[in-house]
C-alpha positions in Angstrom: 4.8 -91.9 33.8 3.5 -94.5 36.3 1.2 -93.3 39.1 2.1 -93.5 42.7 -0.3 -94.6 45.5 1.5 -93.2 48.5 3.9 -90.4 49.4 7.5 -91.7 49.6 8.4 -92.4 53.1 11.7 -90.5 53.1 10.0 -87.4 51.6 7.3 -87.4 54.3 9.8 -87.8 57.1 12.1 -85.1 55.7 9.3 -82.5 55.3 7.3 -83.4 58.5 9.2 -80.8 60.7 7.7 -78.1 58.3 4.1 -79.2 58.8 3.3 -76.4 61.2 3.9 -73.9 58.2 0.6 -75.2 56.8 -2.2 -73.7 58.9 -5.2 -75.2 57.0 -5.6 -78.6 58.4 -9.0 -79.1 56.7 -7.5 -78.7 53.3 -4.6 -81.2 54.1 -2.2 -78.7 52.5 0.8 -80.5 53.9 0.0 -83.7 52.2 -0.7 -81.9 48.9 2.6 -80.1 49.4 4.5 -83.4 49.7 2.8 -84.7 46.5 3.6 -81.6 44.6 7.3 -81.7 45.4 7.4 -85.4 44.5 5.7 -84.9 41.2 7.8 -81.9 40.2 11.0 -84.0 40.7 9.7 -87.1 39.0 7.8 -85.6 36.2 9.7 -85.0 32.9 6.9 -83.3 30.9 5.5 -79.8 31.0 5.2 -79.6 34.7 1.8 -77.9 34.8 -0.7 -78.7 37.6 -2.9 -80.4 35.2 -0.3 -82.9 34.1 1.0 -83.4 37.7 -2.6 -84.2 38.9 -2.7 -87.2 36.5 0.1 -89.0 38.3 -1.2 -88.7 41.8 -3.8 -91.1 43.4 -7.4 -90.6 42.0 -8.8 -89.3 45.3 -6.5 -86.1 45.0 -8.2 -83.9 42.4 -6.7 -81.2 40.2 -8.8 -78.6 41.9 -7.4 -79.5 45.3 -3.8 -79.0 44.0 -4.9 -75.7 42.5 -6.5 -74.4 45.6 -3.4 -75.4 47.7 -1.2 -73.3 45.4 -3.6 -70.3 45.4 -4.2 -70.5 49.2 -2.7 -67.9 51.4 -2.6 -70.1 54.4 1.1 -70.9 54.0 4.1 -68.6 53.4 6.5 -69.6 50.7 9.2 -67.3 52.0 9.2 -68.7 55.4 9.2 -72.2 54.1 12.1 -71.6 51.8 14.1 -70.0 54.6 13.4 -72.9 57.0 14.2 -75.6 54.6 17.3 -74.0 53.3 18.6 -73.4 56.9 18.1 -77.2 57.5 20.0 -78.0 54.3 22.9 -75.6 55.2 23.3 -77.2 58.6 23.1 -80.8 56.9 25.6 -80.5 54.2 29.4 -80.7 55.1 30.9 -77.2 55.7 34.0 -75.8 54.0 37.3 -76.0 55.7 37.9 -72.2 55.5 34.5 -71.2 56.7 33.8 -68.9 53.7 30.2 -68.7 52.4 29.5 -67.2 49.1 26.1 -65.5 48.6 25.3 -65.1 44.9 22.3 -63.1 43.6 20.8 -62.6 40.1 17.6 -62.3 38.2 16.2 -64.4 35.4 13.3 -63.8 32.9 10.7 -66.5 32.5 9.1 -66.0 29.2 5.2 -66.1 28.9 2.9 -66.2 25.9 -0.3 -64.9 27.6 -0.6 -61.1 28.0 -2.8 -61.3 31.1 0.0 -62.3 33.5 -0.2 -60.0 36.7 3.6 -59.6 36.8 4.4 -59.8 33.1 6.2 -57.1 31.1 8.2 -56.7 28.0 12.0 -56.4 28.7 15.3 -57.9 28.0 18.2 -58.9 30.3 21.0 -57.1 28.5 21.6 -55.0 25.4 22.4 -58.1 23.3 19.3 -60.0 24.2 16.0 -59.8 22.4 12.9 -58.3 23.9 10.6 -60.9 25.5 7.3 -60.9 27.5 7.5 -62.6 30.8 8.1 -62.1 34.5 11.4 -61.7 36.4 12.6 -63.8 39.4 15.4 -62.8 41.8 17.2 -65.7 43.4 19.8 -65.8 46.1 22.0 -68.9 46.5 24.7 -69.9 49.0 27.7 -71.5 47.5 30.9 -73.2 48.7 32.9 -76.0 47.2 30.6 -77.7 44.7 27.3 -76.9 46.6 24.8 -74.4 45.4 21.9 -74.0 47.8 19.0 -71.6 47.0 18.2 -69.7 50.3 15.7 -67.0 49.2 13.8 -65.8 46.1 11.2 -63.2 45.1 9.2 -62.1 42.0 9.7 -58.7 40.7 6.8 -56.3 40.5 7.0 -54.3 37.2 4.9 -51.5 38.8 7.5 -50.7 41.4 10.6 -48.8 40.2 13.9 -50.5 41.1 12.0 -53.4 42.8 14.7 -55.9 41.7 17.4 -54.0 43.8 14.9 -53.5 46.6 14.0 -57.3 46.6 17.7 -58.2 46.4 18.5 -56.1 49.5 15.6 -57.6 51.3 16.8 -61.2 50.6 20.3 -60.4 51.9 18.8 -58.6 55.0 16.6 -61.6 55.9 19.3 -64.2 55.3 20.9 -65.7 58.5 24.3 -67.4 57.8 24.9 -70.8 59.2 26.9 -71.2 62.5 30.0 -72.4 60.6 30.2 -69.4 58.4 33.1 -67.2 59.6 33.1 -65.0 56.5 30.4 -64.2 54.1 31.1 -62.8 50.6 28.4 -61.5 48.3 28.9 -61.7 44.5 26.5 -60.1 41.9 26.4 -58.4 38.5 26.3 -54.7 37.7 22.5 -54.7 37.7 22.6 -55.0 41.6 25.5 -52.7 42.4 23.3 -50.0 43.9 24.8 -47.6 46.6 22.2 -48.7 49.1 23.3 -52.3 48.5 26.9 -51.5 49.3 25.9 -49.7 52.5 23.9 -52.7 53.6 26.7 -55.0 53.1 29.0 -52.7 55.1 26.6 -52.6 58.0 26.3 -56.4 58.1 30.1 -56.9 57.8 29.9 -58.8 54.6 32.6 -58.7 51.9 31.5 -58.2 48.3 32.8 -58.6 44.8 30.6 -56.8 42.3 30.7 -55.8 38.8 29.8 -52.0 38.4 28.7 -49.7 35.7 31.3 -47.3 34.2 29.1 -44.4 35.0 30.2 -44.4 38.6 32.4 -41.6 39.8 35.6 -41.2 41.8 35.5 -38.8 44.8 37.3 -36.3 42.6 34.4 -36.3 40.0 35.9 -38.4 37.3 34.0 -41.4 35.9 35.2 -45.0 35.8 34.8 -45.0 32.0 37.7 -42.4 31.8 40.0 -44.9 33.5 39.0 -47.7 31.3 39.1 -45.7 28.1 42.4 -44.1 28.6 44.5 -46.7 30.4 47.3 -47.9 28.2 47.3 -51.6 27.5 50.9 -51.7 28.7 49.4 -51.3 32.2 47.6 -54.7 32.0 49.3 -57.9 33.1 48.4 -61.5 32.6 47.4 -63.5 35.7 46.2 -67.1 36.2 42.8 -67.6 38.1 41.0 -70.8 39.1 37.3 -71.4 38.4 35.1 -73.1 41.0 35.4 -76.5 39.2 39.3 -76.2 39.4 39.9 -75.2 35.8 42.5 -72.6 35.0 41.6 -69.4 33.2 43.9 -66.5 32.4 42.9 -62.8 32.1 44.6 -59.5 31.5 43.9 -57.3 34.5 44.8 -53.9 36.0 44.2 -53.4 39.7 44.3 -50.3 41.9 43.1 -49.0 45.2 40.8 -46.0 44.8 38.0 -44.0 46.5 34.5 -44.1 44.8 31.8 -41.5 45.4 29.3 -42.6 48.2 31.1 -46.0 48.6 34.6 -45.2 50.0 37.9 -47.0 49.5 37.6 -50.1 47.3 39.9 -52.2 45.2 39.1 -51.8 41.5 39.9 -54.5 39.0 39.8 -54.0 35.2 39.5 -57.4 33.5 39.5 -58.6 29.9 40.0 -61.9 28.2 42.6 -60.7 25.7 45.2 -58.1 25.8 44.1 -56.2 22.7 40.4 -56.2 23.6 38.6 -52.8 23.3 37.6 -50.9 26.4 34.0 -51.9 25.7 34.8 -55.5 26.5 36.5 -54.7 29.8 34.8 -55.9 33.0 35.0 -53.5 36.0 34.9 -55.3 39.3 35.0 -53.6 42.8 35.6 -55.3 46.2 36.1 -54.3 49.8 38.2 -57.5 50.6 41.4 -56.3 52.2 44.5 -58.4 51.4 42.9 -60.4 48.6 45.0 -60.8 45.5 43.7 -60.0 42.0 43.5 -63.8 41.3 41.4 -64.3 44.4 39.0 -61.5 43.4 38.5 -62.9 40.0 38.0 -66.3 41.2 35.4 -65.0 43.6 33.6 -63.3 40.9 33.7 -66.5 38.6 31.4 -68.1 41.2 28.6 -66.0 39.9 28.3 -68.5 37.0 26.9 -71.0 39.6 23.6 -69.2 39.7 23.2 -69.3 35.9 23.6 -73.1 36.2 21.0 -73.1 39.0 18.5 -71.2 36.8 19.0 -73.7 34.1 18.4 -76.7 36.4 15.3 -75.0 37.9 13.7 -74.3 34.5 14.7 -77.5 32.7 14.6 -80.0 35.6 11.9 -78.5 38.0 9.6 -76.6 35.7 10.1 -73.2 37.1 7.4 -70.8 36.1 5.2 -73.3 34.2 2.3 -73.5 36.6 -0.6 -71.6 35.1 -1.7 -69.5 38.1 -2.7 -65.9 37.2 -4.7 -63.0 38.3 -2.9 -62.5 41.7 0.7 -61.8 42.3 0.9 -63.9 45.5 -0.2 -67.0 43.5 2.7 -66.5 41.1 5.2 -66.2 44.0 4.0 -69.4 45.5 4.1 -71.3 42.3 7.7 -70.2 41.7 8.7 -71.2 45.2 7.6 -74.8 44.8 10.4 -75.8 42.3 13.0 -74.2 44.6 11.7 -76.2 47.5 11.9 -79.4 45.4 15.5 -78.4 44.7 16.2 -78.1 48.3 14.5 -81.4 49.0 16.9 -83.2 46.6 19.9 -81.5 48.3 18.6 -82.6 51.8 18.1 -86.3 50.6 21.2 -86.7 48.5 23.4 -83.7 48.8 25.9 -85.2 51.3 26.1 -88.6 49.5 26.6 -87.0 46.0 28.3 -83.6 46.6 29.3 -83.4 42.9 26.1 -84.6 41.4 24.0 -82.4 39.1 20.3 -81.9 39.6 19.5 -84.3 36.8 21.4 -87.1 38.4 19.7 -86.4 41.7 16.4 -86.6 39.9 17.2 -89.9 38.4 18.2 -91.3 41.8 15.1 -89.9 43.4 12.8 -91.4 40.7 14.5 -94.8 41.0 14.1 -94.9 44.8 10.5 -93.7 44.6 9.4 -96.4 42.1 11.5 -99.1 43.8 9.6 -98.3 47.0 6.2 -98.4 45.1 7.1 -101.8 43.6 8.1 -103.2 47.1 4.8 -101.8 48.6 2.7 -103.4 45.9 4.5 -106.7 46.2 3.9 -106.8 50.0 0.2 -106.1 49.5 -0.2 -108.9 46.9 1.9 -111.3 49.2 -0.4 -110.4 52.1 -3.5 -111.2 50.0 -2.0 -114.5 48.8 -1.2 -115.5 52.4 -4.8 -114.6 53.4 -6.3 -116.7 50.6 -3.9 -119.6 51.5 -5.0 -119.6 55.1 -8.7 -119.4 54.1 -8.2 -122.4 51.7 
């Protein structure tokens, strides 16, 4: 990869309003921050700090980038919140004013056993056990847009920290001015009672998958309904995925009261009519007047965060920076790829609303190297003009 001699002008101008977030002027952290985001987008290798330092100008050393990431003089949470708010205000809003908040966790595998947040776990009962650290991400979605708005790293020493972190991200999020309704979607791992109470207080709608161990107000479990419901009660309905494709499910919907939650709409969904109760998904929602097809379409939006995880890991090197020993360093290193993602959306999201992250990366790299070639050409032309006048 060719080296660059100057921070791209559009990058510097876009990030300049966030310069006050970097309080250490002596370390020139804002300039290093601009270089890190640019290199994370352009680089197609491993994405480690050592590799990124080879593509910046020689006067910027590896140890300077490392100290910037380790420094506590800037807050990654405040920076992500500020940049995501600007992106939400910049992108075209939906016609219906509905904003979808989607949360989920991902596991970033590690080989070294000295990671301060590392643990051995698995994401579900079908996955293998892996050693790594867990990241909780919250994205805002509407139409074809997926905007990361908050993230956090799970501390394995705190019981239930993933759910605590998820509630904190929702509590701190400020919806944009155009959002008339906010709907939160998440998997059963985040369907805690305190989470439902928080969403009710904030006036948000929710569409959650829940565990079958939850109880009705009469003491019965949800698993009893799933196990003993005759398949003649299911009916086939048509739903629409976020990309417009059709998908049919066999569903049963009813209005019941759950223990510690209250009156909700319960939807039992399965892909085939003869599937066993074990393959039945249980979805609950507090959306009044929503049809079963709308509820399933809302829940299908949860797949967008899985695509976002793939783009962050494959395209922006999430979790590859080797910063250990302190938990805060890991949180800052994880936030940098998310900030690079937001930078791409701020630059090209309005022009290419349906473009994937990898297409945006290609356009960014082409613009950056075109600017570098033009800058080099102008410098050589100025030198030739100077020599011509001297002759």
